[in-house]
C-alpha positions as CSV (number, residue, x, y, z in Angstrom):
1,X,92.2,128.6,86.8
2,X,93.5,125.9,84.1
3,X,95.8,126.1,80.9
4,X,94.4,126.7,77.6
5,X,94.7,123.0,76.2
6,X,93.2,121.5,79.0
7,X,89.9,123.9,79.4
8,X,87.8,121.3,77.9
9,X,88.1,119.4,81.0
10,X,86.7,121.8,82.9
11,X,83.7,120.6,82.4
12,X,84.1,117.0,82.9
13,X,86.1,118.0,85.9
14,X,83.8,114.8,87.7
15,X,84.9,112.6,85.0
16,X,89.0,112.8,85.7
17,X,90.8,111.1,88.4
18,X,92.4,113.7,90.9
19,X,95.9,112.5,89.2
20,X,94.7,114.0,85.4
21,X,92.8,117.0,86.9
22,X,96.0,117.9,89.1
23,X,98.3,117.3,85.6
24,X,97.2,120.9,84.4
25,X,96.1,122.6,87.4
26,X,97.1,126.2,87.7
27,X,96.0,127.4,91.2
28,X,94.1,130.9,91.5
29,X,95.1,133.4,93.9
30,X,92.4,132.7,96.4
31,X,93.9,128.9,96.1
32,X,95.8,129.6,99.7
33,X,92.6,130.4,101.8
34,X,90.5,127.7,100.3
35,X,93.8,125.2,101.1
36,X,94.1,126.4,104.9
37,X,91.7,124.4,107.1
38,X,88.2,126.4,107.4
39,X,84.7,126.1,106.6
40,X,84.7,127.5,103.2
41,X,81.3,127.6,100.6
42,X,82.9,127.5,96.9
43,X,80.1,129.8,95.3
44,X,79.8,130.0,90.8
45,X,78.1,128.6,88.1
46,X,77.9,125.8,86.3
47,X,81.6,124.9,84.6
48,X,83.2,127.6,86.5
49,X,85.7,125.0,88.6
50,X,84.3,124.4,92.1
51,X,84.2,119.9,90.9
52,X,87.8,120.6,90.0
53,X,89.1,122.9,93.2
54,X,87.6,120.1,95.3
55,X,89.6,117.0,93.5
56,X,92.3,119.5,93.9
57,X,92.1,119.0,97.9
58,X,91.9,115.4,97.5
59,X,95.6,113.7,98.7
60,X,96.0,111.3,95.3
61,X,95.7,115.0,93.2
62,X,98.4,117.1,96.1
63,X,101.1,114.2,95.4
64,X,101.3,114.4,92.0
65,X,100.7,117.7,91.3
66,X,104.1,119.0,89.7
67,X,103.1,123.1,89.5
68,X,106.1,125.7,90.8
69,X,103.8,126.5,93.9
70,X,102.5,123.1,94.5
71,X,105.7,122.5,97.5
72,X,104.7,125.5,99.0
73,X,100.7,125.4,99.1
74,X,100.1,121.4,99.7
75,X,102.3,121.8,103.5
76,X,98.8,124.3,104.3
77,X,96.9,120.4,104.1
78,X,97.3,119.3,107.3
79,X,94.4,117.6,107.6
80,X,92.3,114.3,105.8
81,X,90.3,115.1,102.6
82,X,86.8,113.2,102.1
83,X,85.6,114.0,98.6
84,X,81.7,113.6,98.4
85,X,80.5,113.6,95.4
86,X,77.0,114.3,94.2
87,X,75.1,114.4,90.7
88,X,71.7,114.8,89.2
89,X,71.5,111.6,88.3
90,X,72.0,110.1,91.4
91,X,69.8,112.8,93.0
92,X,67.4,111.5,90.4
93,X,67.6,107.7,91.6
94,X,67.0,108.8,95.0
95,X,63.9,110.5,94.1
96,X,62.8,107.1,92.6
97,X,63.0,104.8,95.6
98,X,59.8,103.1,96.3
99,X,58.6,103.0,92.9
100,X,56.9,106.3,93.7
101,X,54.7,104.8,96.4
102,X,56.3,106.7,99.0
103,X,54.5,109.5,100.7
104,X,57.4,112.1,100.9
105,X,58.1,112.0,104.2
106,X,59.2,108.8,103.7
107,X,61.0,109.4,101.1
108,X,63.0,112.1,102.2
109,X,63.6,109.4,105.2
110,X,65.3,107.2,102.7
111,X,67.3,109.4,101.0
112,X,69.3,110.7,104.3
113,X,70.1,107.5,104.8
114,X,71.2,106.8,101.2
115,X,73.0,110.0,101.5
116,X,74.8,109.5,104.8
117,X,75.5,105.9,103.2
118,X,77.0,107.6,100.2
119,X,79.1,110.0,102.5
120,X,80.6,107.0,104.5
121,X,81.5,105.2,101.9
122,X,83.6,108.1,101.2
123,X,85.2,107.9,104.5
124,X,86.3,105.1,104.1
125,X,87.8,105.8,100.7
126,X,89.7,109.1,101.7
127,X,90.9,106.1,104.8
128,X,92.1,104.2,102.1
129,X,93.6,106.3,100.4
130,X,95.9,106.8,103.0
131,X,97.4,103.2,103.3
132,X,97.5,102.3,100.0
133,X,101.0,103.0,98.2
134,X,101.9,106.1,96.1
135,X,103.0,105.0,93.5
136,X,103.2,105.9,89.9
137,X,104.6,109.5,88.9
138,X,103.9,111.4,92.4
139,X,106.2,114.3,93.2
140,X,105.7,113.8,96.9
141,X,103.9,111.7,99.8
142,X,100.6,113.4,101.7
143,X,99.9,112.2,105.3
144,X,101.0,108.0,104.4
145,X,100.6,105.7,107.4
146,X,100.8,102.4,107.9
147,X,98.9,99.4,109.6
148,X,98.8,96.0,110.1
149,X,96.2,93.2,109.2
150,X,95.6,93.1,112.8
151,X,94.6,97.0,113.3
152,X,93.0,97.2,110.1
153,X,90.5,94.2,111.7
154,X,90.5,95.9,114.8
155,X,89.9,99.7,113.3
156,X,86.9,98.3,110.9
157,X,86.1,96.2,113.8
158,X,84.8,99.4,116.4
159,X,83.7,101.5,112.9
160,X,81.2,99.1,111.5
161,X,79.6,98.3,115.0
162,X,79.0,102.2,115.5
163,X,77.9,102.5,112.4
164,X,75.6,99.2,112.1
165,X,76.9,98.1,109.4
166,X,78.3,93.7,109.2
167,X,81.3,93.2,106.7
168,X,82.0,90.0,105.7
169,X,85.9,90.7,105.7
170,X,87.2,93.0,108.4
171,X,89.3,95.4,105.8
172,X,88.4,98.5,105.1
173,X,88.2,97.1,101.5
174,X,85.3,94.9,103.3
175,X,83.9,97.9,104.5
176,X,83.3,100.1,101.4
177,X,81.8,97.1,99.7
178,X,78.6,96.4,103.3
179,X,78.2,99.9,102.5
180,X,77.9,100.1,98.8
181,X,75.7,96.7,99.4
182,X,73.4,98.9,102.5
183,X,73.1,101.0,99.4
184,X,71.8,98.8,97.3
185,X,69.1,97.2,99.3
186,X,67.4,100.7,100.5
187,X,65.8,100.0,96.8
188,X,64.1,97.0,98.3
189,X,63.5,98.1,101.8
190,X,61.8,101.4,100.0
191,X,59.8,98.8,98.0
192,X,58.5,96.7,101.1
193,X,58.0,99.9,103.4
194,X,55.9,101.4,100.2
195,X,53.6,98.7,100.8
196,X,53.0,98.9,104.8
197,X,50.1,100.7,106.0
198,X,51.1,103.6,108.4
199,X,51.5,102.1,111.4
200,X,53.8,99.2,109.9
201,X,55.8,102.0,108.6
202,X,56.0,103.6,112.3
203,X,57.5,100.4,114.3
204,X,59.0,100.2,110.9
205,X,61.1,103.4,111.1
206,X,61.4,102.9,115.4
207,X,63.1,99.7,114.9
208,X,65.5,100.1,111.6
209,X,69.1,101.6,113.1
210,X,69.1,102.9,109.4
211,X,67.0,105.6,110.1
212,X,68.7,106.9,113.2
213,X,72.1,107.2,111.6
214,X,73.5,111.0,112.5
215,X,76.7,111.6,109.8
216,X,78.7,114.0,111.8
217,X,78.4,111.6,114.4
218,X,79.4,108.9,112.5
219,X,82.4,110.7,110.8
220,X,83.6,112.4,113.6
221,X,83.6,108.5,115.8
222,X,85.3,106.9,112.9
223,X,88.2,109.8,112.4
224,X,88.8,109.8,115.7
225,X,89.1,105.7,116.2
226,X,91.0,106.1,113.2
227,X,93.6,108.6,114.8
228,X,94.0,107.4,118.2
229,X,95.0,104.3,116.4
230,X,98.1,105.5,114.3
231,X,98.8,107.8,117.2
232,X,97.1,111.4,116.3
233,X,94.4,111.7,118.5
234,X,94.3,115.3,117.7
235,X,94.9,114.8,113.9
236,X,92.0,117.1,111.7
237,X,89.6,115.6,108.7
238,X,87.2,117.8,106.1
239,X,84.5,117.2,104.0
240,X,84.2,118.3,100.6
241,X,80.4,118.1,99.2
242,X,80.4,118.8,95.7
243,X,77.1,120.1,94.5
244,X,75.9,120.0,98.5
245,X,72.8,121.8,97.5
246,X,71.7,118.4,95.8
247,X,71.7,117.2,98.9
248,X,68.5,116.2,101.2
249,X,67.4,119.4,103.7
250,X,68.0,117.7,106.9
251,X,71.6,116.6,105.9
252,X,72.1,120.4,104.0
253,X,71.1,121.8,107.2
254,X,72.9,119.5,109.5
255,X,76.4,120.2,107.5
256,X,75.4,123.5,107.1
257,X,75.2,124.6,111.1
């Protein structure tokens, strides 16, 4: 899959940028099957290259990929990719929400919200990547679009309302910052939640809109608003989950269905 000189990078693909992964990536025999628009599960032991494969589906990697087969394979990617990294350290941090004072059901609810917000932040990054300038040593441009500030503000306003997030600046960067702040605030909310009595916890769960978000509905809505705005209402998006087994059980089940 990779050249001998870069085999050590295989174990650290999580720490490499998509462009760095693309520099020495050699496609395996099943790459064409993987790149076709379909529901796919990649199974393999740690260090076998699963993260590398997913990172290679990101647009910035495909744009800088210089392999002799690249031009032919890149044509298969007729969708926008959203890479969602999950790692053990992040999972351990989620398990620590509430300083160990939350019951299992409440902790799982907070983990679910954190995971959804993390995924939505990755969606925003994918949308931003389509609007950014393709500089550097790019071999090609892939699905680039241009939005004026007014259209971007309207896009963010519509998505933020649906996601129940209040960005201070109506831009995709502002929306990403608001999501990051929501994730940060979850620890404070969890600590306060841990001190509530059972009845107060139930009320909090009923009244706080964050606990009622649906991952796929949020992604579907944002993607449709984005696609309608750029004049491609039938466009497609793909979620690329790395280490999906570490996701909260409820979210894992929703995605696998």
